[in-house]
C-alpha positions in Angstrom: 1.7 70.1 52.3 5.1 69.7 50.6 8.3 71.7 50.6 10.4 72.0 47.5 13.8 73.6 47.2 14.2 76.0 44.3 17.6 77.5 45.1 20.2 76.7 47.8 23.6 78.1 47.6 24.7 79.7 50.9 28.3 79.8 49.8 27.8 82.1 47.0 27.8 85.9 47.4 27.2 88.8 45.2 28.7 92.2 45.8 28.0 95.2 43.8 29.0 98.8 43.5 25.7 100.2 42.4 23.1 100.8 45.0 20.6 98.3 43.4 21.2 94.6 42.6 18.7 92.0 41.0 18.9 88.2 41.2 16.6 86.4 38.8 15.7 82.8 37.8 13.0 81.4 35.4 9.4 80.8 36.5 9.8 77.4 34.7 12.1 76.3 37.6 9.1 76.8 40.0 6.7 75.0 37.6 9.1 72.0 37.4 9.0 71.7 41.2 5.2 71.9 41.1 4.9 69.1 38.5 7.3 66.8 40.2 5.1 64.0 41.5 7.4 63.5 44.5 6.2 66.9 45.6 2.6 66.9 44.4 0.6 63.8 43.4 -0.7 63.8 39.9 -4.3 63.7 40.9 -4.1 66.5 43.4 -5.3 70.1 43.3 -2.9 72.8 44.4 -4.7 75.1 46.9 -1.8 77.5 47.6 1.9 78.1 46.9 4.1 80.1 49.3 7.6 81.2 48.3 10.2 81.5 51.0 13.3 83.7 50.2 16.3 83.8 52.7 19.1 86.4 52.2 22.1 87.7 54.1 23.9 91.0 53.8 26.8 93.1 54.9 27.1 96.9 54.6 29.4 99.6 56.0 28.8 103.2 56.4 25.6 105.1 56.9 23.1 103.2 54.8 19.8 101.5 54.9 19.3 98.0 53.3 16.0 97.3 51.5 14.7 93.9 50.2 11.9 93.1 47.7 10.9 90.5 45.2 8.3 89.8 42.6 7.6 88.5 39.0 8.8 90.2 35.9 11.6 90.0 33.4 15.1 89.0 33.8 16.5 91.6 36.2 13.1 93.5 36.6 10.0 93.3 38.7 6.5 93.9 37.2 4.4 92.4 40.0 5.8 93.0 43.5 5.0 90.1 45.8 7.1 91.5 48.6 7.1 95.3 48.7 10.1 97.4 49.7 11.1 96.3 53.2 14.0 97.7 55.2 16.0 94.9 56.6 19.2 96.6 57.9 21.0 99.8 58.8 24.4 101.5 58.9 27.5 99.4 59.6 25.4 96.2 60.0 25.1 92.7 58.7 22.3 90.3 59.0 19.9 87.9 57.3 16.2 88.0 56.4 13.6 85.5 55.3 10.4 86.6 53.8 7.5 84.5 52.6 4.7 85.4 50.2 2.0 83.6 48.3 2.5 83.1 44.5 -0.2 83.6 42.0 -1.4 80.2 40.7 -1.9 79.9 36.9 -3.2 76.3 37.0 -4.2 74.4 40.1 -4.7 71.1 38.1 -2.0 69.1 36.5 0.0 70.3 34.8 0.5 72.9 37.5 1.9 76.4 36.9 2.5 79.8 38.4 0.9 82.7 36.5 3.3 84.3 34.1 1.0 87.2 33.2 3.6 89.7 34.6 6.8 88.0 33.4 8.7 84.8 33.0 11.2 85.4 35.8 11.2 85.5 39.6 13.5 88.4 40.7 15.0 89.3 44.1 16.1 92.9 44.6 18.4 94.3 47.4 19.4 97.9 47.5 20.8 100.6 49.8 20.0 104.2 50.4 23.4 105.3 49.2 26.3 104.0 47.2 28.3 102.1 49.8 30.3 98.9 49.6 28.0 95.9 50.3 27.7 92.2 49.8 24.7 89.9 49.8 23.9 86.3 49.6 20.7 84.4 48.5 20.9 81.5 50.8 17.8 79.6 49.7 14.5 79.8 47.9 11.9 77.2 48.8 8.3 76.5 48.1 5.6 75.5 50.5 3.0 73.8 48.4 -0.5 73.2 49.8 -2.6 70.7 47.8 -5.8 68.7 48.1 -5.8 65.1 46.7 -9.1 64.8 44.8 -11.3 61.8 44.8 -13.6 62.4 41.9 -16.8 60.5 41.0 -17.8 60.3 37.4 -21.2 60.9 35.8 -21.9 60.7 32.1 -23.5 63.9 31.4 -23.8 63.5 27.6 -24.3 60.1 25.9 -22.0 59.2 23.0 -23.4 58.6 19.5 -21.9 56.4 16.7 -19.6 59.1 15.6 -19.4 61.6 18.5 -17.9 61.0 22.0 -20.0 61.8 25.0 -19.1 63.9 28.1 -18.2 62.8 31.6 -18.2 65.1 34.6 -15.8 64.3 37.4 -16.8 65.8 40.8 -14.7 65.9 44.0 -16.2 66.3 47.5 -14.2 69.5 47.8 -16.4 70.9 45.1 -13.8 70.6 42.4 -15.1 69.3 39.1 -14.1 69.0 35.5 -15.6 67.7 32.3 -13.9 65.1 30.0 -15.3 65.5 26.5 -13.6 62.4 25.2 -15.4 59.9 27.4 -17.4 57.8 26.8 -15.8 57.3 23.4 -17.9 57.4 20.2 -19.7 54.0 20.0 -18.9 53.5 16.3 -21.5 52.1 14.0 -23.1 48.7 14.6 -23.4 47.5 11.1 -25.7 45.0 9.7 -23.9 43.9 6.5 -25.5 42.0 3.7 -23.9 40.6 0.5 -26.3 40.2 -2.4 -25.4 38.0 -5.4 -27.3 38.3 -8.7 -27.0 36.6 -12.0 -27.1 38.4 -15.3 -29.4 36.1 -17.2 -28.1 37.3 -20.6 -24.5 36.8 -20.0 -24.6 34.2 -17.3 -22.2 36.2 -15.2 -22.7 36.8 -11.4 -22.4 40.1 -9.7 -22.1 40.9 -6.0 -23.3 44.0 -4.1 -22.6 44.7 -0.4 -24.8 47.0 1.7 -24.5 48.0 5.4 -26.9 49.8 7.7 -26.2 50.9 11.2 -28.7 49.3 13.6 -28.3 51.7 16.4 -31.5 53.6 17.3 -31.4 57.1 15.9 -28.6 56.4 13.4 -29.4 56.3 9.7 -25.9 55.7 8.4 -25.6 53.3 5.5 -23.2 52.4 2.7 -22.9 50.2 -0.4 -20.3 49.0 -2.8 -20.0 46.8 -5.9 -17.6 43.9 -5.9 -15.0 42.9 -8.5 -16.0 39.4 -9.5 -13.6 36.9 -11.0 -14.4 33.3 -12.1 -12.5 30.1 -11.8 -13.4 26.4 -12.3 -13.6 24.8 -8.9 -14.9 21.4 -9.9 -14.6 20.5 -13.6 -17.6 18.9 -15.3 -17.5 15.2 -15.8 -19.3 13.0 -18.4 -22.4 12.7 -16.2 -22.2 15.5 -13.6 -22.2 19.3 -13.9 -19.1 21.2 -12.9 -18.9 24.1 -10.4 -17.7 27.6 -11.0 -16.2 29.6 -8.1 -17.1 33.3 -8.2 -14.9 35.5 -6.0 -15.9 39.1 -5.2 -13.4 41.6 -3.9 -14.2 45.1 -2.8 -12.4 48.4 -2.9 -13.7 49.5 0.5 -12.0 48.3 3.6 -15.1 47.4 5.5 -16.2 44.6 3.1 -14.6 41.2 3.0 -13.9 38.9 0.1 -16.9 36.7 -0.8 -17.1 33.4 -2.7 -20.1 31.9 -4.3 -19.9 28.5 -5.9 -22.4 27.8 -8.7 -23.0 24.4 -10.4 -23.3 25.8 -13.9 -20.9 23.9 -16.1 -22.8 21.4 -18.3 -21.9 17.7 -18.1 -19.8 16.7 -21.1 -21.5 13.5 -22.0 -19.6 10.3 -22.7 -17.0 9.9 -25.4 -17.6 6.4 -26.5 -15.1 4.0 -28.0 -16.7 1.1 -29.8 -16.7 -2.3 -28.2 -13.8 -4.6 -29.0 -13.3 -8.3 -28.7 -12.3 -8.1 -25.1 -13.9 -4.9 -23.9 -17.4 -3.5 -24.0 -18.3 -0.1 -25.4 -16.2 2.2 -23.1 -16.0 6.0 -22.4 -12.4 7.2 -23.1 -12.8 9.9 -20.5 -14.3 8.3 -17.4 -14.1 4.6 -18.2 -17.8 4.0 -18.0 -19.0 0.9 -20.0 -22.1 -0.1 -21.9 -23.1 -3.5 -23.2 -20.6 -6.3 -23.4 -17.4 -7.2 -25.3 -17.9 -8.6 -28.8 -15.8 -11.7 -28.2 -13.4 -13.2 -30.7 -14.4 -14.5 -34.2 -11.3 -16.0 -35.7 -10.5 -17.0 -39.3 -7.4 -18.9 -40.1 -4.9 -18.8 -42.9 -1.6 -20.6 -43.5 0.9 -17.8 -43.1 3.9 -20.0 -43.5 3.7 -23.1 -45.7 5.2 -26.3 -44.2 7.9 -28.0 -46.1 9.0 -31.6 -46.2 11.2 -31.0 -43.1 10.1 -27.7 -41.5 6.9 -26.9 -39.7 4.5 -24.3 -41.1 2.4 -21.7 -39.3 -1.4 -21.3 -39.3 -2.4 -17.8 -38.1 -5.8 -17.2 -36.6 -7.0 -13.5 -36.8 -10.0 -12.0 -35.1 -12.5 -10.5 -37.6 -13.3 -7.7 -35.1 -9.8 -6.7 -34.3 -6.9 -7.8 -36.5 -4.4 -7.1 -33.7 -5.8 -10.1 -31.8 -4.0 -13.1 -33.3 -2.6 -16.4 -32.3 -0.8 -19.1 -34.2 -0.6 -22.9 -34.4 2.1 -25.1 -35.9 1.5 -27.1 -39.0 3.3 -30.4 -39.1 6.0 -30.9 -41.7 4.7 -32.6 -44.9 7.4 -35.2 -45.0 9.2 -36.3 -48.2 7.2 -37.7 -51.1 10.0 -39.9 -52.6 9.6 -41.3 -56.2 11.8 -44.4 -56.6 13.8 -45.0 -59.8 15.9 -48.2 -60.1 19.3 -47.8 -61.8 20.7 -51.0 -63.1 24.4 -51.7 -62.5 26.8 -51.8 -65.5 30.1 -53.4 -65.8 31.7 -50.2 -64.7 29.2 -48.6 -62.4 27.1 -49.8 -59.5 23.4 -50.0 -59.6 21.1 -48.6 -56.9 17.6 -47.4 -56.1 17.4 -43.6 -56.5 14.7 -41.8 -54.4 13.8 -38.1 -55.4 11.3 -36.1 -53.4 8.6 -34.8 -55.7 8.2 -31.6 -53.6 11.6 -30.4 -52.6 14.0 -32.4 -54.8 15.7 -34.0 -51.9 17.2 -37.4 -52.9 19.0 -40.3 -51.6 20.2 -43.7 -52.9 20.1 -47.1 -51.3 20.1 -50.8 -52.2 23.3 -50.5 -54.1 24.0 -53.4 -56.5 26.9 -54.6 -58.5 27.0 -56.5 -61.8 29.1 -59.6 -61.8 29.9 -61.0 -65.2 31.4 -64.5 -65.3 32.5 -65.8 -68.7 33.9 -69.0 -70.0 34.1 -71.2 -73.1 30.9 -73.0 -72.8 32.3 -76.0 -74.7 34.7 -76.5 -71.9 32.5 -76.0 -68.9 30.0 -73.9 -67.1 30.2 -71.0 -64.5 28.0 -69.6 -61.8 27.9 -66.5 -59.5 27.3 -64.0 -62.3 24.4 -61.6 -62.2 23.3 -58.7 -60.1 24.3 -58.8 -56.4 23.6 -56.4 -53.5 26.7 -54.5 -52.5 28.2 -56.0 -49.4 26.7 -59.4 -50.0 28.8 -62.7 -49.9 28.9 -64.2 -53.4 30.4 -67.5 -54.6 32.1 -67.5 -58.0 32.6 -71.0 -59.4 33.5 -72.8 -62.6 32.6 -76.4 -63.5 34.7 -77.8 -66.3 33.3 -80.4 -68.6 34.8 -83.9 -68.5 38.3 -83.9 -69.6 38.8 -80.3 -68.8 40.0 -78.4 -65.7 40.2 -74.8 -64.6 43.4 -73.5 -65.8 43.1 -69.9 -64.5 41.1 -66.7 -63.9 41.1 -63.1 -65.1 39.5 -60.1 -63.5 38.7 -57.3 -65.8 41.3 -58.7 -68.2 44.0 -59.1 -65.6 45.2 -62.6 -64.8 44.7 -63.7 -61.2 47.6 -66.0 -60.7 46.6 -66.8 -57.1 43.4 -68.4 -58.4 45.1 -70.7 -61.0 43.5 -74.2 -60.7 40.8 -72.9 -58.2 37.3 -73.9 -59.3 35.4 -71.6 -56.9 36.0 -68.8 -54.4 33.9 -66.4 -52.2 34.1 -62.6 -51.9 32.2 -59.6 -50.5 30.6 -57.7 -53.3 32.1 -54.2 -53.5 31.8 -53.1 -57.1 30.9 -54.4 -60.6 33.4 -57.0 -62.0 34.0 -59.1 -65.0 35.5 -62.6 -64.3 36.7 -64.9 -67.1 37.7 -68.5 -66.4 40.0 -70.5 -68.6 39.7 -74.3 -69.1 42.3 -76.7 -70.3 42.4 -80.3 -71.4 43.3 -82.7 -68.8 46.6 -84.3 -70.1 46.9 -88.1 -70.3 48.2 -90.0 -67.3 51.9 -91.2 -67.7 52.3 -94.7 -66.7 56.0 -95.0 -67.7 58.7 -93.0 -69.4 61.5 -94.7 -71.4 64.6 -93.3 -73.0 65.7 -95.1 -76.1 68.9 -94.8 -77.9 69.2 -96.7 -81.1 66.0 -98.4 -80.0 67.5 -99.5 -76.9 66.4 -98.5 -73.4 68.8 -96.4 -71.5 69.2 -97.2 -67.8 71.3 -95.9 -65.0 73.9 -98.4 -65.6 74.2 -98.1 -69.3 74.1 -94.3 -69.7 75.2 -93.2 -73.0 76.8 -90.0 -73.4 76.4 -88.8 -76.8 75.3 -85.8 -78.7 73.2 -88.0 -80.9 69.5 -87.9 -80.8 67.6 -90.1 -78.4 64.0 -90.5 -77.9 61.8 -90.7 -74.9 58.9 -93.1 -74.9 56.1 -92.1 -72.6 53.3 -94.5 -71.9 50.0 -93.0 -70.9 46.6 -94.4 -70.1 
């Protein structure tokens, strides 16, 4: 049992001039109290609702006071719960509490009072004549009797794949109800199969999905075709086939994307590059080899001729691959000189002239000079003439005949005064020259000299000073 307050306002009063006064409030106010879980538990069943109405009144004069209430419209009563009841008399005041059961519209949550006769609960107080009066509605409360159910459940109808079953809930009090949503529909238990097939004409693959419910008594099934795209997963190599990845997607939400890999791309075969000197026959794609390298086979050629002073180059080129080369130096030839002797002249030196027969390079060495020594052969002889090496020490000499002596020398026609009376001299050969020696008679030897004047010898003591001629007598051997 629970008690709920609907209205409590003992300080308010209502007075009226007419003989009848109505006080109304919505039935929803009562329903709100019934569905407040602090009043009635959610799993309870209401067994009865009693409304308690307390009023006070004052009246003067000769009058009777009557009190009734019921359900109806705002300010009207269609279903009297408390019939007309006299509660007072002339020149009196007092109070009255009346209780009556309310008609229950729903005894299970959500709870409600029946509103078949109106949406308002109305209280009516009136007098037998039109006298001054005042009344108060002190309180309106509900006494709510309820039973808390303890239901046990029994599945009274089994669910199917698409339809929920039914469960009956029964309380020991005899209350029961049926839940047509439990157990929930089972849903289909699908066996799904994806089927791949190849079109042998085009080589394309197709995918079909089928599903069949495996629950006993259910014949549901479905099927859909996939949208297949292709991509290369593993490219083909020279020796191994490649793999194509086929991906199937579906326009139905119950199918998942499927992938099928098929090794169907033909191997490409090797792309051979011929063997070279250093590498065997080789695939340019994968690097596989076959056989062995050819090895080098060189031929040589002089690609730069040597000269007398510079090295030449001999280039060796592989007959299999001209890009493979190496070089060797060729020694210089050296000069091939041809010697020509140039004789000296009286004005020019002589020398040995060497000219290379290949490059024309030349040089001179063994310089010589021509010495010419002349004399009057009747007076004597000379030596030292002839051809002499430049820089040599040469002796020039003159040998006079008896009665003759060397009077002087000339060099290229110029008298050499410093060599007068010199029979021989040495010098270093520096250029061609012409010497000439002059001989002279040796004069007789003077044994005595006499001066005669008039055939008389003149002495120191008998000097004669005269401008006359005198003669000198010279005695020689």
